[in-house]
PALUM-287856 format. One record per residue (C-alpha): x, y, z; residue in three letters. Coordinates in steps of 0.05 Angstrom, whole numbers, padded with zeros to 5 digits, always signed. Layout:
XYZALA/...
***
This chain:
+00165+00329+00364MET/+00176+00357+00434ILE/+00145+00294+00463GLY/+00192+00250+00422VAL/+00253+00290+00445ILE/+00230+00284+00518ALA/+00219+00209+00512VAL/+00288+00199+00480VAL/+00321+00242+00533ALA/+00288+00204+00590VAL/+00300+00135+00562THR/+00373+00148+00546THR/+00391+00182+00612ARG/+00444+00142+00649PRO/+00447+00131+00723GLN/+00478+00187+00764VAL/+00548+00172+00788GLY/+00563+00118+00736ASP/+00600+00164+00688ARG/+00628+00234+00690PRO/+00581+00291+00675ALA/+00611+00305+00606GLN/+00604+00232+00584GLN/+00533+00229+00610GLN/+00509+00287+00568SER/+00542+00264+00503LEU/+00492+00209+00485PRO/+00432+00252+00501VAL/+00459+00311+00461LEU/+00476+00265+00402SER/+00406+00237+00401LEU/+00375+00306+00406LEU/+00417+00329+00347VAL/+00395+00269+00306ILE/+00322+00281+00322VAL/+00327+00355+00305LEU/+00362+00339+00239VAL/+00309+00288+00220VAL/+00254+00338+00238ALA/+00287+00393+00196ALA/+00295+00345+00137ALA/+00222+00324+00142THR/+00198+00396+00145ALA/+00241+00415+00085ALA/+00216+00356+00045THR/+00143+00375+00060GLY/+00156+00447+00040LEU/+00189+00427-00025LEU/+00132+00379-00042SER/+00080+00433-00028ARG/+00118+00482-00073ARG/+00123+00431-00128ALA/+00049+00417-00123GLY/+00034+00492-00127THR/+00077+00500-00188GLN/+00045+00440-00221ALA/-00024+00469-00210ARG/-00004+00538-00236ARG/-00030+00550-00307PRO/+00023+00558-00361THR/+00020+00626-00394PRO/+00008+00630-00468PHE/+00069+00643-00509ARG/+00062+00654-00583PRO/+00133+00630-00596GLU/+00117+00562-00564ALA/+00066+00544-00617ARG/+00072+00477-00652ALA/+00111+00482-00716GLY/+00156+00539-00694THR/+00228+00533-00673SER/+00289+00578-00670PRO/+00303+00598-00742GLY/+00230+00596-00761ARG/+00209+00663-00733GLY/+00196+00642-00661SER/+00246+00692-00634ARG/+00228+00749-00681THR/+00153+00740-00678GLY/+00146+00729-00753THR/+00100+00672-00777PRO/+00131+00607-00802PRO/+00147+00600-00875ARG/+00101+00560-00922PRO/+00153+00505-00932GLU/+00159+00498-00856ASP/+00083+00488-00852ARG/+00085+00435-00906ALA/+00142+00401-00869GLU/+00102+00401-00804ASP/+00041+00372-00839ARG/+00084+00314-00862ALA/+00085+00289-00790GLY/+00159+00284-00777ASN/+00198+00347-00794PRO/+00272+00339-00803ALA/+00287+00391-00750GLY/+00247+00355-00695ASN/+00272+00282-00688PRO/+00241+00275-00619ALA/+00169+00278-00645ARG/+00162+00201-00654PRO/+00187+00192-00582VAL/+00136+00242-00558ARG/+00081+00206-00597ALA/+00102+00140-00566LEU/+00102+00172-00497HIS/+00032+00200-00507ASP/+00008+00132-00532ARG/+00035+00097-00470VAL/+00003+00148-00424LEU/-00064+00140-00458SER/-00061+00064-00452SER/-00092+00025-00394PRO/-00022+00015-00364VAL/-00007+00089-00367GLY/-00075+00107-00338LEU/-00064+00059-00280ALA/+00006+00088-00268TRP/-00022+00159-00266ASN/-00078+00140-00219ARG/-00029+00104-00173ALA/+00015+00166-00171ARG/-00044+00211-00156GLU/-00067+00169-00097MET/+00006+00156-00073GLU/-00002+00081-00076LEU/+00067+00063-00049LEU/+00062+00112+00009HIS/-00006+00085+00028ARG/+00021+00014+00024ALA/+00078+00032+00071MET/+00028+00064+00119GLY/-00014+00000+00114PHE/+00046-00042+00134ALA/+00067+00003+00192ALA/-00003+00012+00220LEU/-00019-00062+00211GLY/+00044-00083+00248PHE/+00032-00034+00305LEU/-00043-00039+00315THR/-00070-00102+00282LEU/-00015-00153+00298VAL/-00019-00145+00375PRO/-00094-00156+00372LEU/-00086-00217+00327LEU/-00034-00246+00375VAL/-00085-00247+00430VAL/-00141-00273+00385VAL/-00096-00329+00359ALA/-00076-00348+00430ALA/-00150-00354+00448ALA/-00165-00398+00388ASP/-00172-00469+00414PRO/-00168-00502+00346ALA/-00102-00469+00327SER/-00062-00481+00390GLY/+00002-00451+00362GLN/-00013-00377+00364GLY/-00005-00321+00315PHE/+00062-00347+00289ALA/+00026-00405+00255ARG/-00023-00356+00225TRP/+00031-00313+00196LEU/+00073-00371+00171ALA/+00013-00402+00137GLN/-00005-00335+00104ALA/+00067-00327+00080LEU/+00072-00399+00056GLY/+00143-00406+00083VAL/+00183-00468+00095SER/+00192-00504+00162ALA/+00259-00471+00177ALA/+00231-00402+00163SER/+00170-00418+00204GLN/+00214-00432+00264ASP/+00246-00363+00256GLU/+00177-00331+00254VAL/+00155-00368+00316GLU/+00215-00341+00354GLN/+00189-00270+00347LEU/+00126-00284+00387PHE/+00117-00313+00456GLY/+00078-00375+00473THR/+00002-00369+00465PRO/-00012-00386+00537GLY/+00033-00331+00564THR/+00002-00279+00517ALA/-00068-00298+00539LEU/-00053-00300+00613GLN/-00020-00232+00616ARG/-00074-00196+00577THR/-00123-00157+00620THR/-00192-00132+00602ALA/-00165-00061+00596PHE/-00108-00084+00551GLY/-00156-00122+00506LEU/-00202-00061+00501ALA/-00141-00018+00483ALA/-00119-00067+00430LEU/-00189-00068+00399ALA/-00191+00008+00399ALA/-00123+00013+00365PHE/-00145-00041+00316GLY/-00202+00003+00293LEU/-00153+00053+00266THR/-00129+00000+00217PHE/-00200-00004+00188GLY/-00202+00072+00183SER/-00136+00071+00143ALA/-00163+00018+00095VAL/-00227+00058+00086GLN/-00188+00121+00069THR/-00148+00083+00017GLY/-00211+00056-00017TYR/-00241+00126-00016GLU/-00179+00152-00052LYS/-00186+00096-00103VAL/-00257+00116-00120TRP/-00247+00192-00111ASP/-00299+00195-00056LEU/-00303+00245+00002PRO/-00285+00224+00072THR/-00342+00189+00108ALA/-00373+00222+00169ARG/-00356+00204+00241TRP/-00421+00165+00254HIS/-00399+00111+00204THR/-00344+00086+00252MET/-00387+00026+00268TRP/-00366-00001+00200ARG/-00294-00006+00226HIS/-00318-00052+00282VAL/-00355-00096+00233VAL/-00294-00097+00186PHE/-00248-00117+00242LEU/-00295-00173+00264ALA/-00301-00196+00192LEU/-00225-00196+00184LEU/-00215-00238+00247VAL/-00269-00287+00225PHE/-00238-00294+00156ALA/-00169-00307+00186LEU/-00197-00359+00234LEU/-00232-00394+00176LEU/-00169-00392+00134PHE/-00123-00419+00188VAL/-00168-00474+00213ASN/-00183-00502+00144THR/-00143-00567+00138PRO/-00091-00564+00084SER/-00093-00622+00034PRO/-00035-00669+00029SER/-00015-00714-00027GLY/-00062-00707-00087ALA/-00052-00650-00135VAL/-00127-00644-00147ALA/-00139-00634-00073ALA/-00087-00579-00070GLY/-00117-00545-00131LEU/-00186-00548-00100GLY/-00160-00517-00036ALA/-00127-00461-00075ALA/-00192-00448-00112VAL/-00231-00447-00047ALA/-00181-00398-00017ASP/-00187-00355-00079LEU/-00263-00353-00075ILE/-00262-00338+00000GLY/-00212-00281-00009THR/-00253-00252-00066CYS/-00317-00253-00024LEU/-00281-00221+00035PHE/-00254-00162-00005PHE/-00319-00154-00042TRP/-00358-00147+00023VAL/-00302-00106+00056ALA/-00302-00054+00000GLN/-00378-00047+00002ARG/-00377-00042+00078LEU/-00321+00009+00084LEU/-00346+00053+00027LEU/-00415+00056+00060GLY/-00453+00031+00000GLY/-00432+00090-00043ARG/-00406+00044-00098VAL/-00449-00011-00129ARG/-00435-00085-00119TRP/-00424-00094-00194ARG/-00371-00040-00195ALA/-00334-00070-00136LEU/-00331-00141-00161PHE/-00273-00133-00211PRO/-00230-00103-00155GLY/-00245-00162-00109ALA/-00226-00212-00164VAL/-00161-00175-00179VAL/-00143-00170-00106THR/-00156-00244-00094ALA/-00113-00264-00154LEU/-00057-00218-00132CYS/-00059-00245-00061MET/-00051-00315-00089LEU/+00007-00290-00131GLY/+00039-00256-00071LEU/+00034-00321-00031ARG/+00069-00359-00087ILE/+00121-00304-00091PHE/+00132-00309-00016SER/+00148-00383-00021GLN/+00205-00370-00070PHE/+00231-00303-00045VAL/+00210-00286+00026PHE/+00219-00356+00054SER/+00294-00360+00039PRO/+00302-00287+00059LEU/+00274-00301+00128ILE/+00324-00357+00138ALA/+00384-00317+00113SER/+00366-00251+00148ASN/+00356-00288+00213ALA/+00428-00312+00209VAL/+00455-00244+00187THR/+00414-00195+00229TYR/+00380-00239+00281GLY/+00306-00230+00297PRO/+00309-00159+00269PHE/+00321-00189+00199GLY/+00257-00229+00205THR/+00219-00166+00224VAL/+00246-00131+00162LEU/+00222-00187+00117VAL/+00154-00187+00150LEU/+00148-00112+00140GLN/+00166-00119+00067SER/+00112-00172+00060TRP/+00061-00126+00093LEU/+00080-00071+00043VAL/+00066-00120-00013GLY/-00002-00136+00018VAL/-00017-00061+00020GLY/+00001-00053-00053VAL/-00044-00112-00070VAL/-00103-00087-00030VAL/-00103-00015-00057TYR/-00075-00033-00125GLY/-00127-00087-00135GLY/-00183-00038-00120GLY/-00152+00013-00168LEU/-00146-00038-00225VAL/-00217-00061-00211GLY/-00242+00010-00219ARG/-00206+00017-00286LEU/-00236-00049-00310VAL/-00306-00025-00289HIS/-00297+00042-00325GLU/-00273+00007-00388ALA/-00333-00039-00387ARG/-00380+00020-00375LEU/-00347+00058-00433HIS/-00358+00000-00481ARG/-00430-00007-00458ARG/-00443+00066-00471LEU/-00410+00062-00540GLU/-00456+00004-00559ARG/-00517+00040-00533ALA/-00500+00107-00564TYR/-00457+00095-00626PRO/-00421+00157-00653PRO/-00453+00190-00713HIS/-00409+00204-00774ASP/
***
């Protein structure tokens, strides 16, 4: 935090002699106050979340008056046992004095369903927060590396903007707005030194580490040791290879059957990539058979996200570019990256639930319950 304050103070310091001393100190003081307020709010939020977690983990003390079937008027306050007619009323399943019991039963049924189980698992692993971290880290560490790699691709010739527009599936007008965010491929390649390329590769490895941590949370696995960092290098190389293969594959034109075949080929390639990526990042701690449903779900959701982008994100890029300028396009791209993060982690989570359901049915067939 001290470093952030120092950087803000240095970058916002005006030139000496341009303004009076009082006017020069006002912007710096205002920014310092804003940074301090944000830091205090962040610290307070973290403290409240830790207290809430401690209270949630604290066991609830036993209270005799909180037993099922007792309520004010039935001896719960006096300590006397419930009357026989009250017990008979409770055994009927819906006592007249407790109209909320059917709602509670419906709530318990929803929580025990596959949808409720997936919702609880997603809350435990903080799916949305991890997806937002995926988007931020990908935009800061992975995109600069891919800009250089796309500029060096002789088959593409149009740089990373073409990659991104093709992944989004946007229209021609929105593709022009995306291309305005990035420089020409030749300029990006000429001004990149060997040290800069090494720094980009090093920062790109942190993206692989973040994805690995997310998959470990999905499968409730401990954090891998430091000597497994070579898997991040292989994952990054595999990701770049998959993107090159996806971009340089010629898109069909005209026939519907050709377009359907290309979609199926993209679906199979995406499924294979996430299948191998999960196995690689998890260090072989989960079997191939268990990882396959997650890869299939992720590939299907990626295809659905691309179709969703054509109808939602494509017009948003065009409208936000007019309203907010290039910053509006960046906001839409960040929203799309958040969606990709939800698909990557959520697909793995749904795949685990599918695998557990299949394993449970297999065990029930092998060991049927005895009456």
